[in-house]
C-alpha positions as CSV (number, residue, x, y, z in Angstrom):
1,M,-66.5,-22.7,-1.2
2,C,-67.2,-19.4,-2.9
3,F,-71.1,-19.4,-3.3
4,Y,-71.5,-15.9,-4.8
5,A,-68.4,-16.1,-7.1
6,F,-69.6,-18.8,-9.5
7,A,-73.3,-17.9,-9.9
8,H,-75.2,-14.6,-10.1
9,Y,-77.5,-14.8,-7.1
10,K,-80.3,-12.4,-6.6
11,L,-80.0,-9.7,-4.0
12,H,-82.7,-8.7,-1.5
13,Y,-84.2,-5.2,-2.3
14,V,-86.4,-3.4,0.2
15,C,-88.9,-0.6,0.3
16,V,-89.0,0.6,3.9
17,A,-92.0,2.8,3.4
18,C,-94.2,-0.1,2.2
19,R,-92.5,-2.7,4.3
20,V,-91.8,-5.1,1.5
21,S,-88.8,-6.9,0.2
22,F,-88.0,-8.5,-3.2
23,K,-85.2,-10.7,-4.6
24,K,-83.9,-9.2,-7.8
25,H,-80.8,-9.3,-10.0
26,H,-78.4,-6.4,-9.8
27,P,-79.8,-3.7,-12.1
28,A,-78.0,-2.5,-15.2
29,P,-75.9,0.6,-14.9
30,N,-77.7,3.9,-14.6
31,T,-81.0,2.1,-13.7
32,E,-82.6,1.1,-10.4
33,H,-85.3,-1.1,-9.2
34,L,-88.6,0.7,-8.2
35,C,-91.2,-0.4,-5.7
36,P,-94.3,-1.6,-7.4
37,N,-96.5,-0.1,-4.7
38,C,-95.1,3.4,-4.3
39,A,-92.7,3.8,-7.2
40,A,-89.9,4.8,-4.9
41,P,-86.3,3.4,-5.5
42,L,-85.7,0.1,-3.7
43,L,-82.7,-0.1,-1.3
44,C,-80.3,-3.0,-1.7
45,A,-80.2,-5.0,1.6
46,G,-77.7,-7.6,0.5
47,H,-77.6,-11.4,0.1
48,D,-78.3,-12.4,3.7
49,F,-81.3,-10.2,4.5
50,A,-84.2,-11.8,6.4
51,A,-87.3,-9.5,6.2
52,P,-89.3,-9.0,9.3
53,S,-93.1,-9.4,9.3
54,R,-94.9,-6.6,7.5
55,N,-96.8,-5.8,10.7
56,D,-93.6,-5.5,12.8
57,V,-93.2,-1.8,12.6
58,R,-90.3,-1.7,15.2
59,A,-88.2,-4.2,13.3
60,W,-88.7,-2.3,10.1
61,S,-87.5,0.9,11.9
62,V,-84.3,-0.9,12.7
63,V,-83.9,-2.1,9.1
64,A,-84.5,1.5,7.9
65,T,-81.8,2.8,10.3
66,V,-79.3,0.1,9.2
67,L,-79.9,0.6,5.4
68,G,-80.0,4.4,5.9
69,E,-76.4,4.3,7.2
70,G,-75.3,2.5,4.0
71,L,-74.9,-0.9,5.6
72,R,-76.1,-4.2,4.0
73,Y,-76.9,-7.6,5.4
74,D,-74.1,-9.6,4.0
75,G,-71.8,-12.5,5.0
76,L,-68.3,-12.2,6.1
77,T,-66.8,-12.0,2.5
78,P,-68.2,-10.6,-0.8
79,C,-67.7,-14.0,-2.5
80,G,-69.9,-15.8,0.2
81,C,-67.1,-18.0,1.6
82,G,-68.0,-17.0,5.2
83,K,-71.4,-18.1,6.1
84,E,-71.7,-16.2,9.4
85,P,-73.4,-12.9,8.7
86,K,-71.9,-9.7,10.0
87,Y,-73.5,-8.3,13.1
88,R,-76.5,-5.9,12.6
89,P,-78.8,-4.6,15.4
90,R,-82.2,-6.4,15.7
91,T,-84.0,-4.1,18.2
92,R,-84.5,-0.4,18.7
93,A,-82.8,-0.6,22.1
94,E,-79.6,-1.9,20.4
95,V,-79.8,0.9,17.9
96,R,-80.2,3.5,20.7
97,T,-77.2,2.2,22.7
98,R,-75.1,2.3,19.5
99,R,-76.3,5.9,18.8
100,V,-75.2,7.0,22.3
101,A,-71.9,5.2,21.8
102,A,-71.3,6.9,18.5
103,Q,-71.9,10.3,20.0
104,R,-69.8,9.6,23.0
105,E,-66.8,8.2,20.9
106,G,-67.2,10.7,18.1
107,V,-67.4,8.0,15.4
108,P,-69.9,7.5,12.6
109,L,-73.1,5.7,13.4
110,S,-72.5,3.2,10.7
111,E,-69.4,2.1,12.4
112,T,-71.0,1.4,15.8
113,L,-74.0,-0.3,14.1
114,A,-71.6,-2.8,12.5
115,R,-69.8,-3.7,15.8
116,R,-71.0,-6.6,17.8
117,D,-69.4,-5.5,21.2
118,L,-69.7,-2.1,22.9
């Protein structure tokens, strides 16, 4: 069943500096959502993002790395048919090993962050 195809669900937007997340509709063209705390632009984290605790600085550093590489926390398909989310690292150790693998293989970091197996 295509969950995201028939209704306009809100996306998760994140301010990594303030360690907060919000659910908002996709903004109109040429506009962006701003953080209410620091007025910085919010990053789109996708439909399936689960925000870590505000006090968990290590988990937020992983989120910052994943979002900084242009990846989002989405399911298998854009329409929402696949309910298993794509792989994203959860710890800094996983990010470190994928950084080393990206340098060793000569591929972009975003590609190794999205791979489950190394």
